[in-house]
DOSE-54670 format. One record per residue (C-alpha): chain; x, y, z. Coordinates in nm, 4 decimals. Example, Ala and Ser with C-alpha at 12.3 -4.5 7.8 and 13.67 -1.06 7.14 Angstrom:
REM residues 2
[atom "A",[1.2300,-0.4500,0.7800]]
[atom "A",[1.3670,-0.1060,0.7140]]
//
This chain:
REM residues 127
[atom "A",[2.5069,9.4210,17.0692]]
[atom "A",[2.4784,9.6414,17.3742]]
[atom "A",[2.7130,9.9077,17.4991]]
[atom "A",[2.7525,10.1136,17.8132]]
[atom "A",[2.8975,10.4573,17.8677]]
[atom "A",[3.1243,10.4892,18.1698]]
[atom "A",[3.3148,10.7803,18.3204]]
[atom "A",[3.6774,10.7367,18.4236]]
[atom "A",[3.8898,11.0300,18.5349]]
[atom "A",[3.6063,11.2584,18.4305]]
[atom "A",[3.6083,11.1355,18.0686]]
[atom "A",[3.3355,10.9294,17.9034]]
[atom "A",[3.4161,10.5933,17.7411]]
[atom "A",[3.1890,10.3570,17.5518]]
[atom "A",[3.2375,9.9887,17.6233]]
[atom "A",[3.0914,9.7395,17.3773]]
[atom "A",[2.9448,9.4046,17.4760]]
[atom "A",[3.1725,9.1133,17.3923]]
[atom "A",[3.0712,8.8065,17.1984]]
[atom "A",[2.9598,8.5021,17.3955]]
[atom "A",[3.2961,8.3212,17.3889]]
[atom "A",[3.4840,8.6327,17.5009]]
[atom "A",[3.2284,8.6957,17.7763]]
[atom "A",[3.2668,8.3348,17.8926]]
[atom "A",[3.6458,8.3777,17.9114]]
[atom "A",[3.6090,8.7031,18.1062]]
[atom "A",[3.3582,8.5470,18.3452]]
[atom "A",[3.6097,8.2671,18.4111]]
[atom "A",[3.8702,8.5315,18.4989]]
[atom "A",[3.6197,8.6994,18.7310]]
[atom "A",[3.5331,8.3668,18.8928]]
[atom "A",[3.9021,8.2968,18.9524]]
[atom "A",[3.9451,8.6152,19.1537]]
[atom "A",[3.6308,8.5704,19.3573]]
[atom "A",[3.6712,8.1976,19.4152]]
[atom "A",[4.0034,8.2693,19.5892]]
[atom "A",[3.8285,8.5039,19.8327]]
[atom "A",[3.5384,8.2623,19.8751]]
[atom "A",[3.7820,7.9811,19.9573]]
[atom "A",[3.9456,8.1942,20.2260]]
[atom "A",[3.6081,8.2845,20.3748]]
[atom "A",[3.4865,7.9234,20.3589]]
[atom "A",[3.7803,7.8227,20.5778]]
[atom "A",[3.6915,8.0857,20.8388]]
[atom "A",[3.4543,7.8664,21.0448]]
[atom "A",[3.7278,7.6033,21.0805]]
[atom "A",[3.9813,7.8467,21.2237]]
[atom "A",[4.0463,7.8062,21.5932]]
[atom "A",[4.0149,8.1631,21.7219]]
[atom "A",[4.2315,8.0713,22.0196]]
[atom "A",[4.5176,7.9867,21.7810]]
[atom "A",[4.6788,8.3234,21.7128]]
[atom "A",[4.8789,8.2018,21.4135]]
[atom "A",[4.5780,8.0437,21.2444]]
[atom "A",[4.3687,8.3545,21.3051]]
[atom "A",[4.6457,8.5795,21.1755]]
[atom "A",[4.6775,8.3646,20.8618]]
[atom "A",[4.3027,8.3934,20.7957]]
[atom "A",[4.3039,8.7708,20.8435]]
[atom "A",[4.6130,8.8102,20.6238]]
[atom "A",[4.4626,8.6002,20.3436]]
[atom "A",[4.1209,8.7658,20.3518]]
[atom "A",[4.2461,9.1200,20.4018]]
[atom "A",[4.4931,9.0865,20.1171]]
[atom "A",[4.2086,9.0179,19.8756]]
[atom "A",[3.9743,9.2741,20.0286]]
[atom "A",[4.2354,9.5483,20.0447]]
[atom "A",[4.3239,9.4882,19.6797]]
[atom "A",[3.9589,9.4674,19.5715]]
[atom "A",[3.9492,9.8016,19.3861]]
[atom "A",[4.2757,9.7142,19.2127]]
[atom "A",[4.1332,9.3771,19.1140]]
[atom "A",[3.8155,9.5406,18.9815]]
[atom "A",[4.0331,9.7779,18.7784]]
[atom "A",[4.2278,9.4845,18.6350]]
[atom "A",[3.9044,9.3058,18.5479]]
[atom "A",[3.7668,9.6231,18.3895]]
[atom "A",[4.0775,9.6535,18.1705]]
[atom "A",[4.0532,9.2842,18.0796]]
[atom "A",[3.7019,9.3498,17.9477]]
[atom "A",[3.7737,9.6910,17.7968]]
[atom "A",[4.1440,9.7295,17.7103]]
[atom "A",[4.0786,10.0778,17.5727]]
[atom "A",[4.0536,10.2123,17.9312]]
[atom "A",[4.3906,10.0710,18.0419]]
[atom "A",[4.5724,10.4051,18.0400]]
[atom "A",[4.3058,10.5899,18.2377]]
[atom "A",[4.2171,10.3368,18.5112]]
[atom "A",[4.5201,10.4357,18.7174]]
[atom "A",[4.4042,10.7986,18.7160]]
[atom "A",[4.0347,10.7267,18.7799]]
[atom "A",[3.8605,10.7555,19.1145]]
[atom "A",[3.7784,10.4319,19.2954]]
[atom "A",[3.4074,10.5170,19.2777]]
[atom "A",[3.4353,10.5535,18.8984]]
[atom "A",[3.6111,10.2168,18.8720]]
[atom "A",[3.3383,10.0514,19.0783]]
[atom "A",[3.0607,10.2064,18.8683]]
[atom "A",[3.2350,10.1103,18.5423]]
[atom "A",[3.2918,9.7560,18.6670]]
[atom "A",[2.9238,9.7272,18.7614]]
[atom "A",[2.8278,9.8434,18.4119]]
[atom "A",[3.0590,9.5818,18.2580]]
[atom "A",[2.8965,9.3144,18.4745]]
[atom "A",[2.5693,9.4081,18.3061]]
[atom "A",[2.7282,9.3384,17.9679]]
[atom "A",[2.8847,9.0093,18.0771]]
[atom "A",[2.5673,8.8950,18.2554]]
[atom "A",[2.2846,9.0507,18.0492]]
[atom "A",[1.9987,8.9091,18.2552]]
[atom "A",[1.8241,9.2434,18.3026]]
[atom "A",[1.6477,9.2261,17.9660]]
[atom "A",[1.5370,8.8675,18.0296]]
[atom "A",[1.3935,8.9563,18.3698]]
[atom "A",[1.2119,9.2524,18.2148]]
[atom "A",[1.0560,9.0295,17.9502]]
[atom "A",[0.9481,8.7726,18.2092]]
[atom "A",[0.7791,9.0502,18.4062]]
[atom "A",[0.5979,9.1662,18.0900]]
[atom "A",[0.4743,8.8135,18.0226]]
[atom "A",[0.3634,8.7769,18.3848]]
[atom "A",[0.1790,9.1081,18.3657]]
[atom "A",[-0.0019,9.0003,18.0489]]
[atom "A",[-0.0975,8.6671,18.2050]]
[atom "A",[-0.2402,8.8499,18.5076]]
[atom "A",[-0.4589,9.0583,18.2763]]
[atom "A",[-0.6102,8.7490,18.1127]]
//
């Protein structure tokens, strides 16, 4: 099991990696938030820019998600690490973003796999 140390509101917190099932459930929550934004952006090419109402609707839908993005990342961070719930509201946005990025590394632990593949490739090159 891996863990990461994050700083929120100047205090250090250790977040433990979740088990596979819990990670899968959290990734589904993450996908739900980002699929909504992706759906809005996918519709963008179909919007008639000469139609003011259609353009306004697109901007309203996309901006709502983008403007709430730090809040959403905070909610997702708390969903992964409930122990930080009380401090997220007091943390800096940059701290929330860094902590969220660290949690992504726990939920998608591909870094160690990529490192091992590089080691294997390096050994094969030496043969």
